[in-house]
N, C-alpha and C positions, 0 to 999 in steps of 0.2 A: 374345727369347722377343715372340712373335706376342699381338697385343690380344685379350681375350676376345671372338669372335664377339658382336655386336650389331646388330639389327634395330631400324628406324624406320619403320614404316608412316605414307606423308602423302597426305590429300587436302585439301579445303577448307574445311572448317570443323570435321572434325574430331569428328562425332557421328554419321555413317553408317558411310561404307565404310572410314575408316582403324581406326576402333574393330572394327570386326567382322574387318576384316585380322589385328589383333594377335590376337584371340580364337583365330580360327581357326589361325594362326601357333603361338598358345601351346601349343592344342593338338595340335597333330602336331609340334610338337617335343618336348611330353612324351611321347608316342607312339615316336618316336626314340630318346627320350633324349639328346636335344641340350641342351648347356648352354651357352644364351643367352640375355643380356637382351632384352629385348622394351618397346616403346611405339610412339604413334603421337601423330601432331601434323596440325597445319592449318598451310595459307598464308594463311588469314584472320581476323578476329580475333572475326567476329559472335558465336561461341560461347563465346567464352575462358571456363573454370571450371565450363560445363554438362557434365550428364550425356549420354551418347548418348541419340537420338532414341528414343522410346517403342517405336518400330517396330523399330529396330534392336537394343533391348533386346529387345524379344518374338523376334525371329527367333535371336536368341542363345541364349535360353532355351532356345528348341524346340530346338536342336540342341546342349544341353547345357553352354552357356556361361555365365556369368554378369559381363555387360559394365558392370551398376549402380555400380559404383564408380569405372570410368573417369571421367575430366573432359577436357573438352579444355583443349588448350593450342597455343599457336604454336610451329613450326619456329623455332628461334633459328642464331645462327651456330655455337655451341658446340655444337650437333650432330653437325655435320659431321666434329669431332674425336672427338665421345664415340662415336660408331654407325660402326661397319664396312660397315654397307650400308643406303641410307636410300630407301626403294622407294615411288615414286610410284603412285596409283590411276589417275591418266589423264597425257598429255600435256602438258599445262595447266600441271600441279602439276609433273611435269619439267622444264616450262621453266623455272617460277619457283624450282624448287632448283637449275638449272644458273649462275640469274644471281644468286643470292643468296650461291653458295658463296665460302667466305673460301679467300683464297688457300692457306691451311695446311690445309683443309680434305682430308681424304683418304679418307672414306666414298665407296664405288660404290654410283652411281647409279643407279638402273633401275627399268623398269613391272614391276608386279606379274607379269601377263601373259606379259613377255615370258621369264621361265621356264617357259611350257607353249609347246613347240614350235611346234605349230600355231596359238597366239593369240600372237604377239609382236606387239609393235606397236598392241596393242587395250590398250582403255580397262576398268575395273573398271565396269560397268553402275551407275549412280547413281541410287538411288530415292528421291531426297528429294520431287523435286514426282511423284511418284507414290502408288500405294495398296501397301499391304502385300504384294502380291503380286512387287511391284518387289522388297523386301528378301530375299525367298527366292532369286530371281534373283541380287541384288547376294552372297547365304553363298554361291550356288554357282561363281559368279565367284571369290572371295575364300578359299573353300578348294581349288579346284582349284589357283590360284596357291600358296598355303600349303604347300600337298602338294610342290607342283613345286619350292620355294624351302627348304624342308627338307631334300629330297633333296638338294640340289645343295649346301646348306653340310656336310652329312653327308659327302657325297662331297670334300671340301674344294675347291669350284667356288665 
């Protein structure tokens, strides 16, 4: 019996891009009726235990999603065994994930935008050091990626 599909979204601090990707993917999974476990985490420990950035919460709310209850956490070696897919939001975090993958970790690693044909290899825009408008751009990126990833998973890819 195959393991239940599960997806972990990963960025650096787990307060901007990865919680937004988690929310966008949850919304798309609901629309498609996918039974999937979803979470997000970071590779850096600066914000562990904190809620998402207030600007990330605002853009999520504006798009019908509440991420106020999310809390930042670190990626752990067990995540590579627990999740079937670990999705990085940029190449730097993907490299960190590859370097920390335990030998018995079976999760498929990819960039979120690798699931969007014309955007393979691209990073999701990092809005942290910008203004609120950057969070709208990031929401657009993660929504596009989440839709493509959900489609791929619904088709068994």
